[in-house]
Structure formats: structure tokens, C-alpha cells
FILUM-380976 format. One record per residue (C-alpha): x, y, z; chain; residue in three letters. Coordinates in nm, 4 decimals. Layout:
REM FILUM-380976
X,Y,Z,A,ALA
...
END
This chain:
REM FILUM-380976
0.0000,0.0000,0.0000,A,UNK
0.1281,0.3501,-0.0821,A,UNK
0.2314,0.6004,0.1831,A,UNK
-0.0686,0.8144,0.0833,A,UNK
-0.3087,0.5260,0.1462,A,UNK
-0.1362,0.4459,0.4759,A,UNK
-0.2049,0.8053,0.5764,A,UNK
-0.5671,0.7702,0.4601,A,UNK
-0.6149,0.4478,0.6561,A,UNK
-0.4916,0.6123,0.9764,A,UNK
-0.7239,0.9075,0.9166,A,UNK
-1.0211,0.6744,0.8669,A,UNK
-0.9453,0.4987,1.1963,A,UNK
-0.9334,0.8394,1.3649,A,UNK
-1.2701,0.9310,1.2138,A,UNK
-1.4212,0.6013,1.3289,A,UNK
-1.3107,0.6589,1.6870,A,UNK
-1.4411,1.0150,1.6798,A,UNK
-1.7684,0.8974,1.5307,A,UNK
-1.8235,0.6415,1.8051,A,UNK
-1.7582,0.9087,2.0651,A,UNK
-1.9879,1.1598,1.8898,A,UNK
-2.2667,0.9006,1.8711,A,UNK
-2.2218,0.7899,2.2314,A,UNK
-2.0911,0.4463,2.1378,A,UNK
-1.8109,0.2617,2.3206,A,UNK
-1.4755,0.2187,2.1403,A,UNK
-1.5882,-0.1322,2.0495,A,UNK
-1.9455,-0.2445,2.0060,A,UNK
-1.8783,-0.5980,2.1286,A,UNK
-2.0819,-0.7147,2.4275,A,UNK
-2.1559,-1.0416,2.6127,A,UNK
-2.3333,-1.2832,2.3810,A,UNK
-2.2053,-1.1046,2.0709,A,UNK
-2.0534,-1.4246,1.9308,A,UNK
-2.3961,-1.5890,1.9159,A,UNK
-2.5426,-1.2808,1.7513,A,UNK
-2.2571,-1.2745,1.4994,A,UNK
-2.3130,-1.6427,1.4193,A,UNK
-2.6800,-1.5777,1.3434,A,UNK
-2.6012,-1.2698,1.1325,A,UNK
-2.3340,-1.4609,0.9419,A,UNK
-2.5690,-1.7501,0.8666,A,UNK
-2.8356,-1.5015,0.7576,A,UNK
-2.5800,-1.3310,0.5325,A,UNK
-2.4980,-1.6623,0.3619,A,UNK
-2.8680,-1.7366,0.3078,A,UNK
-2.9291,-1.3926,0.1592,A,UNK
-2.6158,-1.3695,-0.0530,A,UNK
-2.5712,-1.7176,-0.2006,A,UNK
-2.7926,-1.9581,-0.3862,A,UNK
-2.8713,-2.2637,-0.1651,A,UNK
-2.6249,-2.4941,-0.3451,A,UNK
-2.3336,-2.2557,-0.2854,A,UNK
-2.4348,-2.1886,0.0751,A,UNK
-2.4099,-2.5643,0.1459,A,UNK
-2.0775,-2.6043,-0.0360,A,UNK
-1.8052,-2.6644,0.2319,A,UNK
-1.5289,-2.4997,0.0269,A,UNK
-1.7322,-2.1855,-0.0435,A,UNK
-1.8357,-2.1692,0.3204,A,UNK
-1.4696,-2.2017,0.4278,A,UNK
-1.3743,-1.9044,0.2100,A,UNK
-1.6569,-1.6964,0.3581,A,UNK
-1.5482,-1.7973,0.7096,A,UNK
-1.1991,-1.6699,0.6321,A,UNK
-1.3440,-1.3437,0.5100,A,UNK
-1.5604,-1.3254,0.8218,A,UNK
-1.2535,-1.3427,1.0425,A,UNK
-1.1387,-1.0063,0.9098,A,UNK
-1.2728,-0.6856,1.0566,A,UNK
-1.6103,-0.5974,0.8998,A,UNK
-1.4979,-0.2527,0.7984,A,UNK
-1.1739,-0.3879,0.6512,A,UNK
-1.3693,-0.6434,0.4482,A,UNK
-1.5876,-0.3626,0.3174,A,UNK
-1.2770,-0.1678,0.2195,A,UNK
-1.1510,-0.4659,0.0186,A,UNK
-1.4839,-0.5129,-0.1586,A,UNK
-1.5100,-0.1488,-0.2623,A,UNK
-1.1430,-0.1576,-0.3596,A,UNK
-1.2167,-0.4320,-0.6135,A,UNK
-1.5071,-0.2323,-0.7506,A,UNK
-1.2838,0.0708,-0.7887,A,UNK
-1.0166,-0.1343,-0.9627,A,UNK
-1.2716,-0.2331,-1.2276,A,UNK
-1.3927,0.1257,-1.2633,A,UNK
-1.0379,0.2577,-1.2908,A,UNK
-0.9569,0.0071,-1.5650,A,UNK
-1.2393,0.1575,-1.7696,A,UNK
-1.1216,0.5119,-1.6927,A,UNK
-0.7645,0.4345,-1.8027,A,UNK
-0.8945,0.3031,-2.1360,A,UNK
-1.1339,0.5875,-2.2105,A,UNK
-1.0283,0.9161,-2.0444,A,UNK
-0.7425,1.1502,-2.1396,A,UNK
-0.6491,1.5043,-2.0436,A,UNK
-0.8005,1.7966,-2.2323,A,UNK
-0.4720,1.8358,-2.4210,A,UNK
-0.4805,1.4681,-2.5203,A,UNK
-0.2059,1.3615,-2.2838,A,UNK
-0.2229,1.0709,-2.0364,A,UNK
-0.3623,1.1042,-1.6845,A,UNK
-0.1665,0.9853,-1.3816,A,UNK
-0.4427,0.7651,-1.2414,A,UNK
-0.2154,0.6318,-0.9667,A,UNK
-0.1998,0.9729,-0.7993,A,UNK
-0.5809,1.0063,-0.8250,A,UNK
-0.6626,0.6621,-0.6826,A,UNK
-0.8762,0.7087,-0.3677,A,UNK
-0.8683,0.5019,-0.0530,A,UNK
-1.2214,0.3594,-0.0207,A,UNK
-1.3596,0.2774,0.3241,A,UNK
-1.6774,0.2770,0.5334,A,UNK
-1.7931,0.5204,0.8003,A,UNK
-2.1239,0.5891,0.9699,A,UNK
-2.2081,0.9183,0.8001,A,UNK
-2.5804,0.9565,0.8669,A,UNK
-2.6371,0.9981,0.4931,A,UNK
-2.7439,0.7410,0.2354,A,UNK
-2.4564,0.7812,-0.0080,A,UNK
-2.0800,0.8162,-0.0091,A,UNK
-1.8693,1.1271,0.0475,A,UNK
-1.5283,1.2165,-0.0922,A,UNK
-1.2556,1.4340,0.0562,A,UNK
-0.8845,1.5009,0.0692,A,UNK
-0.7000,1.3494,0.3625,A,UNK
-0.5267,1.6140,0.5751,A,UNK
-0.1538,1.5501,0.5896,A,UNK
0.1609,1.5457,0.3842,A,UNK
0.0316,1.3315,0.0986,A,UNK
-0.3210,1.4710,0.0614,A,UNK
-0.4660,1.1384,-0.0518,A,UNK
-0.8158,1.1136,-0.1899,A,UNK
-1.0692,0.9375,0.0290,A,UNK
-1.4149,0.7967,-0.0488,A,UNK
-1.6295,0.7023,0.2507,A,UNK
-1.9365,0.4852,0.2077,A,UNK
-2.2113,0.4944,0.4669,A,UNK
-2.1559,0.1807,0.6770,A,UNK
-2.5130,0.0549,0.6295,A,UNK
-2.5179,0.1116,0.2565,A,UNK
-2.4105,-0.2362,0.1435,A,UNK
-2.6763,-0.4132,0.3494,A,UNK
-2.9444,-0.1568,0.2642,A,UNK
-2.8646,-0.1852,-0.1072,A,UNK
-2.8895,-0.5637,-0.0841,A,UNK
-3.2217,-0.5662,0.0986,A,UNK
-3.3933,-0.2920,-0.1017,A,UNK
-3.2838,-0.4560,-0.4283,A,UNK
-3.4471,-0.7809,-0.3173,A,UNK
-3.7676,-0.6023,-0.2192,A,UNK
-3.7889,-0.4335,-0.5606,A,UNK
-3.7013,-0.7497,-0.7537,A,UNK
-3.9722,-0.9432,-0.5676,A,UNK
-4.2365,-0.7067,-0.7081,A,UNK
-4.1594,-0.7981,-1.0713,A,UNK
-4.3745,-1.0803,-1.2166,A,UNK
-4.1961,-1.3688,-1.3846,A,UNK
-4.2865,-1.6469,-1.6291,A,UNK
-4.1024,-1.9495,-1.7783,A,UNK
-3.8307,-1.8404,-2.0187,A,UNK
-3.9460,-1.9168,-2.3743,A,UNK
-3.6001,-2.0229,-2.4954,A,UNK
-3.4149,-2.1567,-2.1900,A,UNK
-3.5515,-2.4515,-1.9941,A,UNK
-3.5597,-2.4178,-1.6137,A,UNK
-3.5044,-2.0413,-1.6465,A,UNK
-3.7447,-1.7545,-1.5869,A,UNK
-3.8030,-1.4227,-1.7614,A,UNK
-3.9357,-1.1070,-1.5964,A,UNK
-4.2334,-0.8943,-1.6993,A,UNK
-4.1277,-0.5296,-1.6661,A,UNK
-4.4614,-0.3790,-1.7675,A,UNK
-4.6099,-0.1365,-1.5163,A,UNK
-4.9570,-0.2925,-1.5465,A,UNK
-4.8519,-0.6476,-1.4457,A,UNK
-4.6271,-0.5031,-1.1740,A,UNK
-4.9157,-0.3033,-1.0241,A,UNK
-5.1344,-0.6137,-1.0283,A,UNK
-4.8685,-0.8215,-0.8538,A,UNK
-4.8208,-0.5622,-0.5800,A,UNK
-5.1968,-0.5354,-0.5309,A,UNK
-5.2429,-0.9125,-0.5203,A,UNK
-4.9550,-0.9890,-0.2813,A,UNK
-4.9483,-0.7714,0.0351,A,UNK
-4.6245,-0.9437,0.1409,A,UNK
-4.4373,-0.7312,-0.1152,A,UNK
-4.5354,-0.4128,0.0683,A,UNK
-4.4552,-0.5735,0.4045,A,UNK
-4.0999,-0.6493,0.2906,A,UNK
-4.0431,-0.2992,0.1541,A,UNK
-4.1982,-0.1205,0.4528,A,UNK
-3.9992,-0.3301,0.7017,A,UNK
-3.6706,-0.2229,0.5403,A,UNK
-3.7596,0.1454,0.5136,A,UNK
-3.9090,0.1750,0.8622,A,UNK
-3.6278,-0.0194,1.0305,A,UNK
-3.3627,0.1953,0.8639,A,UNK
-3.5400,0.5258,0.9295,A,UNK
-3.6181,0.4501,1.2945,A,UNK
-3.2972,0.2726,1.4015,A,UNK
-3.0323,0.3838,1.1525,A,UNK
-2.9735,0.0184,1.0649,A,UNK
-3.1344,-0.2459,0.8455,A,UNK
-2.9818,-0.5411,1.0304,A,UNK
-3.3098,-0.6127,1.2095,A,UNK
-3.5266,-0.6055,0.8979,A,UNK
-3.6731,-0.9500,0.8330,A,UNK
-3.4878,-1.1993,0.6158,A,UNK
-3.6659,-1.3396,0.3108,A,UNK
-3.5482,-1.6266,0.0930,A,UNK
-3.5603,-1.5747,-0.2831,A,UNK
-3.5527,-1.8242,-0.5722,A,UNK
-3.2244,-1.8228,-0.7708,A,UNK
-3.3637,-1.6213,-1.0631,A,UNK
-3.4928,-1.3483,-0.8352,A,UNK
-3.1701,-1.3508,-0.6336,A,UNK
-2.9680,-1.2949,-0.9510,A,UNK
-3.1913,-1.0054,-1.0554,A,UNK
-3.1634,-0.8464,-0.7117,A,UNK
-2.7852,-0.8902,-0.7100,A,UNK
-2.7579,-0.7165,-1.0469,A,UNK
-2.9640,-0.4219,-0.9222,A,UNK
-2.7523,-0.4002,-0.6070,A,UNK
-2.4214,-0.4140,-0.7955,A,UNK
-2.5319,-0.1421,-1.0373,A,UNK
-2.6360,0.0820,-0.7485,A,UNK
-2.3052,0.0393,-0.5663,A,UNK
-2.0899,0.0747,-0.8782,A,UNK
-2.2678,0.3981,-0.9661,A,UNK
-2.2167,0.5511,-0.6210,A,UNK
-1.8458,0.4718,-0.6300,A,UNK
-1.8200,0.5864,-0.9925,A,UNK
-1.9888,0.9151,-0.8978,A,UNK
-1.7373,0.9887,-0.6210,A,UNK
-1.4475,0.8889,-0.8466,A,UNK
-1.5986,1.1219,-1.1063,A,UNK
-1.5608,1.4132,-0.8634,A,UNK
-1.1915,1.3268,-0.8309,A,UNK
-1.1307,1.2880,-1.2059,A,UNK
-1.3086,1.6171,-1.2773,A,UNK
-1.0923,1.8025,-1.0240,A,UNK
-1.3893,1.8989,-0.8094,A,UNK
-1.2102,1.8250,-0.4825,A,UNK
-0.9507,2.0870,-0.5677,A,UNK
-1.1994,2.3663,-0.6417,A,UNK
-1.5155,2.3157,-0.4313,A,UNK
-1.5651,2.4847,-0.0959,A,UNK
-1.5171,2.2759,0.2175,A,UNK
-1.7922,2.2234,0.4712,A,UNK
-1.7228,2.1315,0.8323,A,UNK
-1.9553,1.9265,1.0443,A,UNK
-2.1088,1.7239,0.7629,A,UNK
-1.9875,1.4061,0.9280,A,UNK
-2.0305,1.3354,1.2993,A,UNK
-1.6511,1.3559,1.3382,A,UNK
-1.5838,1.7258,1.3866,A,UNK
-1.2420,1.7320,1.2188,A,UNK
-1.3754,1.5889,0.8923,A,UNK
-1.4350,1.8220,0.6023,A,UNK
-1.6188,1.7337,0.2843,A,UNK
-1.6992,1.9471,-0.0139,A,UNK
-2.0029,2.1462,-0.1158,A,UNK
-2.0479,2.0729,-0.4842,A,UNK
-2.2544,2.2842,-0.7198,A,UNK
-2.5416,2.1217,-0.9066,A,UNK
-2.3262,2.1431,-1.2200,A,UNK
-2.0503,1.9460,-1.0491,A,UNK
-2.2985,1.6865,-0.9266,A,UNK
-2.4335,1.6390,-1.2773,A,UNK
-2.0814,1.6044,-1.4164,A,UNK
-1.9993,1.3390,-1.1584,A,UNK
-2.3323,1.1645,-1.2230,A,UNK
-2.2678,1.1397,-1.5975,A,UNK
-1.9112,1.0165,-1.5606,A,UNK
-2.0064,0.7830,-1.2751,A,UNK
-2.2848,0.6318,-1.4851,A,UNK
-2.0582,0.5772,-1.7863,A,UNK
-1.7801,0.4216,-1.5782,A,UNK
-2.0219,0.2025,-1.3807,A,UNK
-2.2074,0.0706,-1.6853,A,UNK
-1.8929,-0.0188,-1.8783,A,UNK
-1.7242,-0.1706,-1.5720,A,UNK
-2.0284,-0.3888,-1.5042,A,UNK
-2.0574,-0.4952,-1.8660,A,UNK
-1.6863,-0.5715,-1.9042,A,UNK
-1.5978,-0.7228,-1.5669,A,UNK
-1.9272,-0.8395,-1.4134,A,UNK
-2.0928,-0.9710,-1.7332,A,UNK
-2.4023,-0.7623,-1.6700,A,UNK
-2.6470,-0.6504,-1.9383,A,UNK
-2.6558,-0.2834,-2.0320,A,UNK
-3.0293,-0.2393,-1.9801,A,UNK
-3.0303,-0.3794,-1.6266,A,UNK
-2.7405,-0.1611,-1.5123,A,UNK
-2.9434,0.1546,-1.5651,A,UNK
-3.2337,0.0135,-1.3641,A,UNK
-2.9929,-0.0308,-1.0703,A,UNK
-2.8605,0.3229,-1.1105,A,UNK
-3.2169,0.4533,-1.1148,A,UNK
-3.2858,0.2521,-0.7992,A,UNK
-3.0156,0.4477,-0.6153,A,UNK
-3.2026,0.7734,-0.6742,A,UNK
-3.5362,0.6190,-0.5774,A,UNK
-3.3891,0.4635,-0.2639,A,UNK
-3.2266,0.7903,-0.1598,A,UNK
-3.5513,0.9778,-0.2210,A,UNK
-3.7527,0.7258,-0.0182,A,UNK
-3.5163,0.7458,0.2790,A,UNK
-3.5216,1.1267,0.2585,A,UNK
-3.8998,1.1076,0.2795,A,UNK
-3.9162,0.8423,0.5496,A,UNK
-3.6742,1.0188,0.7835,A,UNK
-3.8362,1.3588,0.7194,A,UNK
-4.1784,1.2092,0.7892,A,UNK
-4.0668,1.0720,1.1259,A,UNK
-3.8834,1.3921,1.2143,A,UNK
-4.1413,1.6513,1.1079,A,UNK
-4.4572,1.4822,0.9795,A,UNK
-4.3838,1.6342,0.6345,A,UNK
-4.2052,1.4051,0.3901,A,UNK
-4.0893,1.7001,0.1783,A,UNK
-3.9406,1.9059,0.4609,A,UNK
-3.5885,1.7649,0.4891,A,UNK
-3.3353,1.5413,0.3171,A,UNK
-3.0273,1.3361,0.4102,A,UNK
-2.7318,1.5548,0.3202,A,UNK
-2.7051,1.8140,0.0475,A,UNK
-2.7797,1.6983,-0.3062,A,UNK
-2.9893,1.8083,-0.6055,A,UNK
-3.3394,1.6561,-0.6326,A,UNK
-3.3263,1.2884,-0.7228,A,UNK
-3.5752,1.3187,-1.0076,A,UNK
-3.3700,1.5971,-1.1701,A,UNK
-3.0539,1.3847,-1.1570,A,UNK
-3.2322,1.0741,-1.2848,A,UNK
-3.3876,1.2593,-1.5812,A,UNK
-3.0508,1.4059,-1.6748,A,UNK
-2.8947,1.0597,-1.6816,A,UNK
-3.1865,0.9096,-1.8720,A,UNK
-3.1541,1.1839,-2.1372,A,UNK
-2.7775,1.1196,-2.1506,A,UNK
-2.7980,0.7426,-2.1741,A,UNK
-2.7599,0.7244,-2.5559,A,UNK
-2.4225,0.9013,-2.5240,A,UNK
-2.2927,0.6198,-2.3051,A,UNK
-2.3260,0.3797,-2.5974,A,UNK
-2.1877,0.6332,-2.8449,A,UNK
-2.5189,0.7459,-2.9965,A,UNK
-2.5082,0.4365,-3.2163,A,UNK
-2.8465,0.3934,-3.3926,A,UNK
-2.8082,0.0151,-3.3689,A,UNK
-2.8260,0.0440,-2.9897,A,UNK
-3.1470,0.2487,-2.9862,A,UNK
-3.3594,-0.0531,-2.8965,A,UNK
-3.1309,-0.1427,-2.6065,A,UNK
-3.1471,0.2129,-2.4720,A,UNK
-3.5269,0.2127,-2.5010,A,UNK
-3.5449,-0.1161,-2.3113,A,UNK
-3.3122,0.0194,-2.0410,A,UNK
-3.5285,0.3288,-1.9945,A,UNK
-3.8430,0.1162,-1.9819,A,UNK
-3.6966,-0.1089,-1.7112,A,UNK
-3.5858,0.1941,-1.5078,A,UNK
-3.9322,0.3501,-1.5354,A,UNK
-4.0908,0.0239,-1.4196,A,UNK
-3.8489,0.0045,-1.1286,A,UNK
-3.9398,0.3610,-1.0273,A,UNK
-4.3091,0.2744,-1.0507,A,UNK
-4.2527,-0.0136,-0.8086,A,UNK
-4.0971,0.2247,-0.5581,A,UNK
-4.3776,0.4779,-0.6030,A,UNK
-4.6495,0.2171,-0.5461,A,UNK
-4.4760,0.0706,-0.2433,A,UNK
-4.4123,0.4123,-0.0915,A,UNK
-4.7817,0.4985,-0.1278,A,UNK
-4.8561,0.1940,0.0879,A,UNK
-4.5725,0.2601,0.3348,A,UNK
-4.6383,0.6305,0.3994,A,UNK
-4.9584,0.5807,0.6066,A,UNK
-4.7841,0.3109,0.8124,A,UNK
-4.5039,0.5527,0.8982,A,UNK
-4.7470,0.8324,0.9821,A,UNK
-4.9368,0.6036,1.2159,A,UNK
-4.6130,0.4953,1.3843,A,UNK
-4.5148,0.8604,1.4276,A,UNK
-4.8478,0.9298,1.5979,A,UNK
-4.7645,0.6421,1.8320,A,UNK
-4.4327,0.8079,1.9216,A,UNK
-4.1838,0.6546,1.6786,A,UNK
-3.9064,0.8954,1.5784,A,UNK
-3.6152,0.8904,1.3366,A,UNK
-3.2800,0.7552,1.4530,A,UNK
-3.0571,1.0227,1.6032,A,UNK
-2.7734,0.9178,1.3715,A,UNK
-2.9394,1.0679,1.0626,A,UNK
-2.8035,1.4062,0.9540,A,UNK
-3.0730,1.5982,0.7663,A,UNK
-3.0866,1.9435,0.6071,A,UNK
-3.3774,2.1423,0.4576,A,UNK
-3.4869,1.9860,0.1303,A,UNK
-3.3268,2.1327,-0.1813,A,UNK
-3.5272,2.2147,-0.4899,A,UNK
-3.8737,2.1605,-0.3439,A,UNK
-4.0956,1.8533,-0.3348,A,UNK
-4.0912,1.5747,-0.5879,A,UNK
-4.4033,1.5571,-0.8055,A,UNK
-4.5355,1.2138,-0.7135,A,UNK
END
């Protein structure tokens, strides 16, 4: 590891200690009986993350046990590091300086880690010190939230036997069949509401119920989750590649750790990072994760829907008005999503032969957003009733007045 990343790692550890103190947590969260709890969470993780055959495979389980032995936050750092490696490989192949010269990507490579930020995204910053390394911090709960919300959304999509592949299923992305499925199966709303309410009220999704999924649905959910996570990392890397961290104004107090500074980006900068993050994420997923182009955009769209829903859920518990506040400073989700949808043809080079693929991608993203809209309509009155009963938002959330007004749902 480079000296700059060593400096970044030490800074992250400092932030984690300060965060625990700021949130009133002990230096370590271990407590009597924690081993039993960890065993149950680990077994649940295997059930949720692997198809049944792999979960029962002794060799695969041994590898996961080895990974489990590492610190949770360190394991997260490694996972995001692999994602960034794939994204950087795309950037090296496709991006040059304005004068046509090569970019020193090694000096721009961020250290990627996890921190409880109280915001449903990632933040980027420069590490104070001699080397001034770049740092990208993912919200600690984001991986698990992305996994669970992707499964809840996937479960709402009807399926039927694949016409060309035996023992396989195909999914019906039409909004009409989706609405009928949600109406006919109340369990879909229960799953979605459990995730959103648990996260809003406790700051964690660990206690949200576990639900088994058939292999086809699990694959769909995993693809949505991967696209969401790749986009978030690509977006933060986009800020670095565009030089935004060197020109934007710093803001103190955005993270619970008082010494941490992150940047206040303009809407223009956010859109730049969105476009570049989308392009890098889509091509990295297609080249290194064997994912279809159309499904990657549905996962990117899910990030904006998920962020909007958590903005609304936390604001509803805090104020009774879902449009009053949001988690961190960012342009309205629907504005960002529309910009990316309009830009999607550019990602494939405006090739007329890809027009059908782009149309299918936009259709799938619209259907995914309709799922979220329908499920939120059913979740909102549950949250309001819980608020009347005294339920409040977790104190770990860090909200600000909503930017750009209410979304037109």
C-alpha cells in the first residue's frame, strides 16, 4: 500500500473513533453474547447472498469464514477496492487530459472505506496531511441496505417461464402487471416497509426480516444491487477525475466527526460526476461483471429512488412532512435521474443500432421507479401512524432542509 493510502487508513481509523464518541458508542461495540449474535447474522448473510447450493458447499463456506474473520470494515474496504479497480480500468482506457495527454491515475486513486455518516450515499474528501490522498467514505449501512432494497424491488416484478431456456425464468417489466402483482400480494409491501421503517427509525437495516428468494430473483436483485453500488463509487471517483475536490468549498460538520471536512459541490458538479459515474459504472459492469446494459441503468435509477424514499421516510418521522428535509445536500433525485436518462444514448456512443437497447433500459428503469412509487404509497400511512404512536427517526441521521422543493409524485 502507498504512503498516501497508509495516511488515509490512519485518518479513517481516527474518524471512526471520533464517530463512536460523537454518537455515544463505546470504542468497540462488542458485548456479552455477541458471538452468538454474529453467528446468526453470518448464517443469515450466507442465506441472503448465495444460492442454496453454494451456501451448502463446504469450500465456499470455508472461504466466507476466512473473510468473516477479518474486521467488517476492513472487508468492506476490500470489496469497494475491487469495484474501484474495475472502474479505474475503464477510466484508463477511455479518459485523457483535455490536451490529449495521459492522466496519472495512480496519484488520483482514492482510498475507499466505510464510516457511519448519517447519509445514504458516499462522500469524498482530501486526507489532511503530507500526501493529501483522496478518500471515499461509504455509509456503513449502505451495502446491506442496497442488498435488501434490491431484493424487495425485484420481488415485485412478475416472472414467467423463459421461452427459450428450460428451467429459467423471464421477468415482466410492464407497469400494469407489476401493479397487479403488488396489489395481489401484500407481502411485497410488508418487505419494503420493514426495510424502510427499520432503517429510518434505528439507523440500521440489520433487524429487517430476512426473506429467501428463488435463484432467478436472487440474480436479478444482485444485479440491481451491484449497479447501485458501482454507480455511487463511480460518482465519487468522477468528482476526483473532474478536479472537483480541488476547487469546491469545504464544509465542516457534515460528518459526525468534527475534524472531517467534505466538499459542497454545485449542481453542475454533481451532474458532471453523475454522468461520468454512470458511464464508468455501466462499462465496468458490462466488461468485468458480465451484466447486461439495460439492467445496469435500472440499478442506477434505484439508487435515486432509494435515496428519495429514505429522505422522505426520515423527514416524515422527524417533522410529519415528507418534503421538509433530506439526508445531506444533493440536487433533487428526479432531476438527476432525468438528466442521466436523457444522456444514456451518449454512453453507448449514440449508435443507432443500440437504440432498442437504450429504449429497453429506460423502460426497465421507469418500471423500477413505478414499483418504488407504489410501495411508498402503501408505506407512507404506516409511517405516519407509527409517528403518531411516538416513533421517531434515529438520532444518527443528519438531515438538512430539502433542496429544490418537493418531488411531483
